[in-house]
C-alpha positions as CSV (number, residue, x, y, z in Angstrom):
1,M,1.6,-12.0,61.4
2,R,0.1,-8.6,61.2
3,V,3.3,-7.2,59.8
4,F,3.4,-10.0,57.2
5,L,-0.2,-9.2,56.1
6,I,0.6,-5.5,55.8
7,M,3.6,-6.3,53.6
8,I,1.4,-8.5,51.3
9,L,-1.1,-5.6,50.9
10,V,1.6,-3.1,50.1
11,V,3.0,-5.4,47.4
12,A,-0.4,-6.0,45.9
13,F,-1.3,-2.3,45.9
14,S,2.1,-1.4,44.3
15,S,1.4,-3.9,41.6
16,C,-2.0,-2.4,40.9
17,V,-0.6,1.1,40.7
18,R,2.2,-0.1,38.3
19,N,-0.3,-1.9,36.1
20,K,-2.5,1.2,35.9
21,N,0.4,3.5,35.0
22,N,1.6,1.1,32.3
23,Q,-1.7,0.9,30.6
24,G,-1.6,2.0,26.9
25,I,-0.7,0.3,23.7
26,Q,1.2,-2.5,25.4
27,N,-1.7,-3.7,27.6
28,S,-4.5,-2.9,25.2
29,V,-3.0,-4.9,22.3
30,S,-2.4,-8.6,22.0
31,T,0.8,-9.8,20.3
32,N,-1.1,-10.4,17.1
33,A,-2.9,-7.0,17.0
34,K,-1.9,-4.7,14.1
35,V,-1.5,-1.4,16.0
36,F,1.4,0.9,16.8
37,E,2.4,4.0,18.6
38,V,4.3,6.8,16.8
39,T,7.6,7.7,18.5
40,E,9.3,9.7,15.7
41,V,8.1,11.4,12.5
42,I,10.1,12.3,9.4
43,Q,8.2,14.0,6.6
44,A,9.3,13.6,2.9
45,T,7.8,14.6,-0.4
46,S,5.3,11.7,-0.8
47,Y,5.7,9.7,2.4
48,S,5.6,10.1,6.2
49,Y,8.4,7.9,7.7
50,L,7.5,6.8,11.2
51,K,9.4,5.2,13.9
52,V,6.9,3.2,15.8
53,K,6.5,1.0,18.9
54,E,4.6,-2.2,18.2
55,N,4.3,-5.1,20.7
56,F,7.3,-3.8,22.6
57,D,9.5,-3.7,19.5
58,E,10.6,-0.6,17.5
59,R,10.6,-0.4,13.8
60,W,10.3,2.0,10.8
61,V,7.2,2.2,8.7
62,A,6.2,4.4,5.7
63,V,2.7,5.7,4.9
64,S,1.4,8.2,2.4
65,K,2.2,11.7,3.5
66,Q,-0.2,13.0,6.2
67,E,-0.3,15.0,9.4
68,I,0.9,12.7,12.2
69,N,1.9,13.5,15.8
70,L,4.2,11.9,18.3
71,G,2.2,9.6,20.6
72,D,-0.5,8.9,18.0
73,I,-1.8,5.3,18.0
74,F,-2.8,3.8,14.6
75,Y,-4.3,0.6,13.4
76,Y,-3.4,-0.9,10.0
77,D,-4.1,-3.8,7.7
78,E,-1.1,-5.2,5.8
79,A,2.5,-4.1,5.5
80,L,5.1,-4.8,2.8
81,E,8.6,-5.4,4.3
82,M,11.5,-3.9,2.4
83,A,15.2,-4.5,3.2
84,N,18.0,-2.0,2.6
85,F,15.5,0.5,1.2
86,K,17.0,3.9,0.2
87,S,14.8,7.0,0.3
88,K,16.1,9.5,-2.2
89,D,14.2,12.3,-0.5
90,L,15.9,11.7,2.8
91,D,19.2,10.4,1.4
92,R,18.9,7.6,3.9
93,T,18.9,3.8,3.8
94,F,16.7,1.9,6.1
95,D,17.9,-1.6,7.0
96,V,14.3,-2.7,7.2
97,I,11.1,-0.6,6.7
98,Y,7.5,-1.6,6.3
99,F,5.2,0.2,3.7
100,I,1.6,0.4,4.9
101,N,-1.3,1.2,2.6
102,S,-3.6,2.7,5.1
103,I,-3.7,3.6,8.8
104,S,-6.6,4.5,11.0
105,K,-7.2,5.7,14.6
106,T,-10.0,3.1,14.9
107,P,-9.6,-0.7,14.2
108,I,-9.6,-1.7,10.5
109,N,-11.4,-4.7,9.2
110,T,-9.0,-7.0,7.5
111,I,-9.1,-6.7,3.7
112,N,-9.6,-9.9,1.6
113,T,-9.3,-12.3,4.5
114,M,-11.3,-15.0,2.7
115,P,-9.4,-18.1,1.3
116,N,-8.4,-18.1,-2.4
117,T,-11.4,-17.6,-4.6
118,Q,-11.9,-17.4,-8.4
119,N,-11.9,-13.9,-9.7
120,K,-13.7,-12.7,-12.8
121,M,-10.7,-13.4,-15.1
122,G,-10.9,-17.0,-14.1
123,T,-7.7,-17.2,-12.2
124,Q,-7.0,-17.8,-8.5
125,Q,-7.0,-14.5,-6.6
126,Q,-4.8,-14.8,-3.5
127,H,-5.1,-12.9,-0.3
128,S,-4.0,-9.3,-1.0
129,G,-2.7,-6.7,1.3
130,K,-2.9,-3.9,-1.3
131,I,-5.8,-1.4,-1.5
132,E,-7.7,-1.7,-4.8
133,S,-8.4,1.5,-6.8
134,K,-11.9,2.6,-7.3
135,K,-13.3,3.1,-10.8
136,K,-13.4,6.8,-11.8
137,S,-16.7,7.6,-13.5
138,S,-15.3,10.9,-14.8
139,I,-12.9,9.1,-17.1
140,S,-14.0,8.6,-20.7
141,M,-11.2,8.6,-23.3
142,K,-11.7,8.7,-27.1
143,K,-9.1,6.5,-28.8
144,Q,-8.2,5.9,-32.4
145,A,-9.1,2.5,-33.9
146,A,-5.5,1.4,-33.7
147,E,-5.1,2.3,-30.1
148,K,-5.6,-0.4,-27.5
149,T,-7.9,-0.1,-24.6
150,L,-7.7,-1.6,-21.1
151,S,-10.7,-3.7,-21.9
152,D,-8.7,-5.2,-24.8
153,I,-5.5,-6.0,-22.9
154,F,-7.4,-7.5,-19.9
155,E,-9.4,-9.7,-22.2
156,N,-6.3,-10.8,-24.1
157,H,-3.8,-10.7,-21.2
158,Q,-2.1,-13.9,-22.3
159,K,-1.2,-12.4,-25.7
160,Y,0.1,-9.1,-24.2
161,S,2.3,-10.9,-21.8
162,T,4.5,-12.0,-24.7
163,E,4.7,-8.9,-26.8
164,Q,5.4,-5.2,-26.3
165,F,2.5,-2.8,-26.7
166,A,1.5,0.8,-25.9
167,I,-1.4,1.8,-23.6
168,K,-2.9,5.2,-23.0
169,G,-4.8,6.2,-19.9
170,I,-5.4,8.7,-17.1
171,V,-3.3,8.4,-13.9
172,V,-5.6,7.7,-10.9
173,K,-3.0,6.8,-8.3
174,V,0.8,7.1,-7.8
175,N,3.1,5.4,-5.2
176,R,6.6,6.7,-5.4
177,E,9.9,5.0,-4.8
178,V,8.6,1.6,-3.5
179,M,11.0,-1.2,-4.1
180,G,13.2,1.1,-6.3
181,R,10.4,2.0,-8.7
182,N,7.2,4.1,-9.0
183,W,3.8,2.5,-9.1
184,I,1.3,4.2,-11.4
185,H,-2.3,3.2,-11.8
186,I,-4.2,4.1,-15.0
187,Q,-7.8,3.9,-16.2
188,D,-9.3,4.7,-19.6
189,G,-13.0,4.3,-18.9
190,T,-13.2,0.7,-20.3
191,S,-13.2,-2.6,-18.4
192,H,-13.4,-6.3,-18.9
193,N,-15.3,-8.5,-16.5
194,G,-15.2,-5.7,-13.9
195,I,-11.4,-5.2,-14.2
196,F,-10.7,-1.5,-15.1
197,D,-7.4,-0.5,-13.4
198,L,-3.9,-1.3,-14.6
199,T,-0.9,-1.1,-12.3
200,I,2.4,0.0,-14.0
201,T,5.8,-0.1,-12.4
202,T,8.4,2.3,-13.9
203,Q,11.3,4.6,-13.3
204,E,9.3,7.4,-14.8
205,L,6.9,9.7,-12.9
206,A,3.5,11.2,-13.5
207,E,0.9,13.0,-11.5
208,V,-2.7,12.0,-10.7
209,G,-4.9,13.3,-13.6
210,D,-2.1,13.2,-16.2
211,E,-2.8,11.6,-19.6
212,V,0.0,9.1,-20.2
213,T,1.1,6.5,-22.7
214,F,3.3,3.7,-21.4
215,E,5.0,0.9,-23.4
216,G,5.9,-2.5,-22.1
217,K,4.4,-6.0,-21.7
218,L,2.3,-7.7,-19.0
219,T,3.5,-9.9,-16.2
220,L,0.9,-12.4,-15.1
221,K,0.4,-13.7,-11.5
222,K,3.1,-11.6,-10.0
223,D,3.6,-12.1,-6.2
224,F,5.7,-9.5,-4.4
225,G,5.1,-11.2,-1.1
226,A,3.3,-9.9,2.0
227,G,-0.1,-10.3,0.3
228,Y,0.8,-8.1,-2.7
229,F,-0.3,-10.2,-5.6
230,Y,-1.3,-9.0,-9.1
231,D,-3.0,-11.1,-11.7
232,V,-2.0,-8.6,-14.3
233,I,0.7,-5.9,-14.0
234,M,3.0,-4.0,-16.5
235,E,6.5,-4.0,-15.1
236,N,9.5,-1.8,-16.0
237,A,7.4,0.3,-18.4
238,V,8.7,3.2,-20.5
239,L,6.8,6.5,-20.5
240,V,6.3,7.4,-24.2
241,K,4.1,10.4,-23.8
242,K,2.7,12.6,-21.0
243,S,0.4,15.6,-21.0
244,A,-0.5,17.7,-17.9
245,A,-3.6,16.8,-15.9
246,S,-6.8,17.6,-17.8
247,T,-9.2,15.5,-15.7
248,Q,-10.5,16.3,-12.3
249,L,-10.2,13.2,-10.1
């Protein structure tokens, strides 16, 4: 009996030691938690490509380029899944990769977790995983009478979804090579019902602060999945004119 009790105590002690040694991301995170541990880092021009361990699985994710070390643990909000994504920088195709807007070493509050609500344009705004751009107070553009403003196209979005038009603005944000295109955000200092930022997808490229003119037409209520929903977006736009950055953002 004494030997039997000693054996039980040894097994219990070994289990406690094993649990203590295995503590980390696996034990501290539930299967629904959005947190991962970095196991490999590949730096490119605009993105940091990370091989991560999440809920005992390994996968590749991409975030905006930043200093990241092996073993770092990050929290995130939403991720956009891409299949057969080719990085031109790396000359490599990922079978599946997840693009993440923001990561943090502390827990992140979920963005836009409320059910569908009416936005100021009067349409249904779905749950969105994308990070909204902030209005740049430093932007104030003088346009000719014939030139359209963002205020105009947002107010008359139905009209501009059926006809080509040109729009000039200042680049405030650029996401390169996502879903085979570049994502450029422009502002011109005007707004309609609190909407001031236009997202443009294009094969062209510009830098933050550049003054650009794009031509295309609007797409309304575009859903790319994974929470990436746009009430208004200009897709496959053509860059008509670009001048070097003249605005400090």
